[in-house]
C-alpha positions in Angstrom: 31.2 -55.7 -23.3 32.0 -58.6 -25.1 35.4 -58.9 -26.7 33.5 -58.0 -29.9 32.2 -54.9 -28.9 35.3 -53.8 -27.3 36.9 -54.1 -31.0 34.5 -51.3 -32.0 34.3 -49.1 -28.9 37.9 -49.3 -28.3 38.9 -47.6 -31.9 35.7 -45.4 -30.8 36.7 -43.8 -27.8 40.2 -43.8 -29.0 39.6 -41.8 -31.9 37.4 -39.3 -30.4 39.9 -38.9 -27.5 42.7 -38.5 -29.6 40.6 -36.3 -32.0 39.1 -34.0 -29.4 42.3 -33.6 -27.3 43.8 -31.6 -30.7 40.7 -29.6 -31.2 40.9 -28.5 -27.3 44.8 -27.3 -27.3 44.1 -25.2 -30.5 41.0 -23.9 -28.8 42.7 -23.7 -25.3 45.5 -21.7 -27.1 42.9 -18.8 -28.1 40.9 -18.8 -24.9 44.5 -18.6 -22.8 45.6 -15.5 -25.2 42.1 -13.8 -24.7 42.6 -14.4 -21.1 45.8 -13.2 -21.0 45.4 -10.3 -22.4 42.1 -9.2 -21.5 41.2 -11.5 -18.6 39.3 -14.6 -17.7 36.0 -12.6 -17.8 35.4 -12.6 -22.1 37.5 -15.2 -22.2 34.9 -17.5 -19.9 32.1 -16.3 -21.3 32.7 -16.7 -25.1 33.6 -20.4 -24.1 30.6 -21.4 -22.4 28.9 -19.2 -24.8 30.2 -21.2 -27.6 29.7 -24.4 -25.5 26.2 -23.7 -25.0 25.5 -23.8 -28.7 27.5 -27.1 -29.6 25.3 -28.5 -26.9 22.2 -27.6 -28.6 23.6 -28.1 -32.0 24.3 -32.0 -30.7 20.4 -31.7 -29.1 19.1 -31.3 -32.5 21.1 -33.9 -34.2 20.4 -36.6 -31.8 17.5 -37.1 -32.3 17.2 -36.8 -35.9 19.9 -39.5 -36.0 17.5 -41.9 -35.4 15.1 -41.0 -37.9 18.0 -41.9 -41.0 17.7 -45.5 -41.9 21.1 -46.9 -40.5 22.3 -48.4 -44.2 21.9 -45.0 -45.0 23.3 -43.3 -42.1 26.7 -45.5 -42.4 27.3 -44.8 -46.0 27.1 -40.9 -46.0 28.5 -41.0 -42.5 31.5 -43.4 -43.7 32.1 -41.5 -47.0 32.4 -38.0 -44.6 34.6 -39.7 -42.3 36.8 -41.7 -45.0 37.3 -37.7 -46.7 37.8 -36.2 -43.3 40.3 -38.9 -41.8 42.4 -38.7 -45.5 42.4 -35.0 -45.0 43.9 -35.7 -41.7 46.6 -38.3 -42.2 47.9 -36.6 -45.9 48.5 -33.1 -43.7 50.4 -35.3 -40.7 52.1 -37.1 -43.4 53.8 -33.8 -45.0 54.1 -32.2 -41.8 55.9 -35.5 -40.7 58.0 -35.9 -44.0 59.5 -32.3 -43.6 57.0 -30.8 -47.2 55.0 -28.1 -44.8 55.7 -26.6 -41.0 54.9 -28.5 -38.1 51.9 -26.5 -36.1 53.5 -24.4 -34.1 50.8 -23.6 -30.1 53.6 -21.3 -28.6 53.6 -19.4 -32.0 49.6 -19.4 -32.9 49.6 -18.0 -29.2 51.9 -15.4 -29.6 49.9 -14.2 -32.5 46.8 -14.3 -31.1 48.1 -12.8 -28.3 49.9 -9.7 -30.4 46.4 -9.4 -32.3 44.7 -8.8 -29.6 46.9 -6.0 -28.0 47.0 -4.7 -31.2 42.9 -3.7 -30.7 44.0 -2.5 -27.1 46.7 0.1 -28.7 44.3 1.5 -31.1 41.4 1.5 -28.2 39.1 0.2 -29.8 35.3 0.3 -28.1 34.2 -2.9 -27.0 37.3 -4.0 -26.5 35.8 -7.5 -23.9 33.0 -8.3 -26.6 36.0 -8.6 -29.3 38.1 -10.9 -27.1 34.6 -12.6 -26.1 34.1 -13.3 -30.0 37.3 -14.3 -30.4 36.9 -17.2 -28.3 33.4 -18.1 -28.8 34.4 -18.4 -32.4 37.6 -20.4 -31.5 36.0 -22.8 -29.3 32.3 -23.2 -31.5 34.8 -24.0 -34.7 37.4 -26.9 -32.9 34.1 -27.6 -31.0 31.7 -28.2 -34.0 34.6 -30.7 -34.9 34.4 -32.5 -32.3 31.0 -33.5 -32.9 31.2 -33.9 -36.3 33.8 -37.0 -35.2 31.8 -38.1 -32.1 28.6 -38.5 -34.4 30.7 -40.2 -37.2 32.3 -42.7 -35.2 29.6 -43.3 -32.7 26.7 -43.3 -34.9 26.8 -46.5 -37.3 26.2 -49.3 -34.5 25.2 -47.0 -31.1 28.4 -45.6 -30.2 27.5 -42.7 -29.4 28.2 -43.0 -25.7 31.4 -44.7 -25.6 32.7 -41.7 -28.4 31.2 -38.9 -26.6 33.1 -40.4 -23.1 36.2 -39.8 -25.0 36.2 -36.6 -26.4 34.6 -35.8 -23.0 37.7 -37.1 -21.4 40.6 -35.4 -23.5 38.5 -31.8 -22.8 38.9 -32.3 -19.1 42.6 -33.7 -19.7 43.5 -30.8 -22.0 42.0 -28.3 -19.7 43.1 -29.7 -16.1 46.6 -29.7 -17.4 46.0 -26.2 -19.3 45.2 -24.2 -16.2 47.6 -26.1 -14.1 50.4 -24.9 -16.6 48.7 -21.8 -17.8 50.4 -21.8 -21.1 50.2 -22.9 -24.5 50.4 -27.1 -24.6 53.1 -26.4 -27.1 54.9 -29.9 -25.8 52.0 -31.7 -27.0 52.7 -34.4 -29.5 50.0 -32.4 -31.9 51.6 -34.2 -35.7 51.7 -37.4 -34.0 47.7 -37.7 -32.5 46.9 -36.1 -35.9 48.5 -38.8 -37.7 47.4 -41.6 -35.5 43.5 -39.6 -35.6 44.1 -39.8 -39.4 44.7 -43.4 -39.5 41.5 -44.3 -37.2 38.9 -41.8 -39.3 39.9 -43.6 -42.5 39.7 -47.0 -40.9 36.0 -45.8 -39.7 35.0 -44.5 -43.3 35.9 -47.6 -45.0 34.2 -49.9 -41.9 31.2 -47.8 -42.2 31.6 -47.3 -46.2 31.5 -51.2 -46.1 28.4 -51.4 -43.6 26.3 -48.6 -45.1 26.6 -50.9 -49.1 26.0 -54.4 -47.2 29.9 -55.6 -46.9 29.5 -58.7 -44.7 33.3 -58.2 -43.2 34.8 -61.8 -42.8 36.3 -60.8 -39.1 33.6 -58.9 -37.6 34.5 -55.5 -36.1 38.1 -56.8 -35.6 38.6 -55.6 -39.3 38.5 -52.3 -38.1 41.8 -53.2 -36.4 43.3 -54.3 -39.6 41.7 -51.4 -41.6 43.8 -49.0 -39.0 47.0 -51.2 -39.4 47.0 -50.6 -43.1 46.9 -47.0 -43.2 49.3 -46.6 -40.4 51.9 -49.0 -42.7 50.8 -46.9 -45.8 51.2 -43.8 -43.9 55.1 -44.5 -42.7 56.0 -45.6 -45.7 55.1 -42.4 -47.8 56.8 -40.3 -44.8 59.6 -42.4 -45.5 59.4 -42.1 -49.3 58.6 -38.5 -49.1 61.8 -37.6 -46.9 63.9 -39.4 -49.0 64.8 -36.5 -51.3 65.2 -34.5 -49.0 68.2 -36.3 -47.6 69.6 -37.4 -50.9 69.9 -33.5 -51.5 71.3 -32.8 -47.9 73.9 -34.9 -49.9 
């Protein structure tokens, strides 16, 4: 793979890896809560069912993408990716500046566990089914975001393979660590990851939108790195600006 190709494939792999890591951590928290309360059987079948559904969605969407004109696909995906990335970046900036609370996987685990234990106390029938559905729902919802990101960063220039590789590596890594420690991955710097993902997805969004409307980027694929650095600089500046009133009030 040439240097120019790596300028696009590298960010695609990284964006898919980081985004998938965040989503898999959140899904794993729910699955672990189900396994803790009801055992690994309902947690496993709920997870497997969700993965099968996601596989079907990917198999259906894959061939459909080939039938869409490339520039139209780049434009639509670019706009959606920019909106998606800006949403992640906005929340990460607000969390980093202290305006909204950081996401706490340990708290999410305790809340999900308490919910399932409450169902146990009520002795509701078909408890294993309810627990399995909780795992199915979590994996499906988080997995759909992973599928969207992989397709979005990979559909523009035949990068579905590299993007899928990044997502798969993140899934394997999180699952190995999670199963080994057997507890919520609360030490994962989730907001930092979301900040980075927001930066990269926003950069891809601008890049694909420009490609879709026929912009001839002067630096070719390397302009992606420039967009990423620009979004990173603006994001960090906004964090600093938003933190300032809180610091001044403390004085």
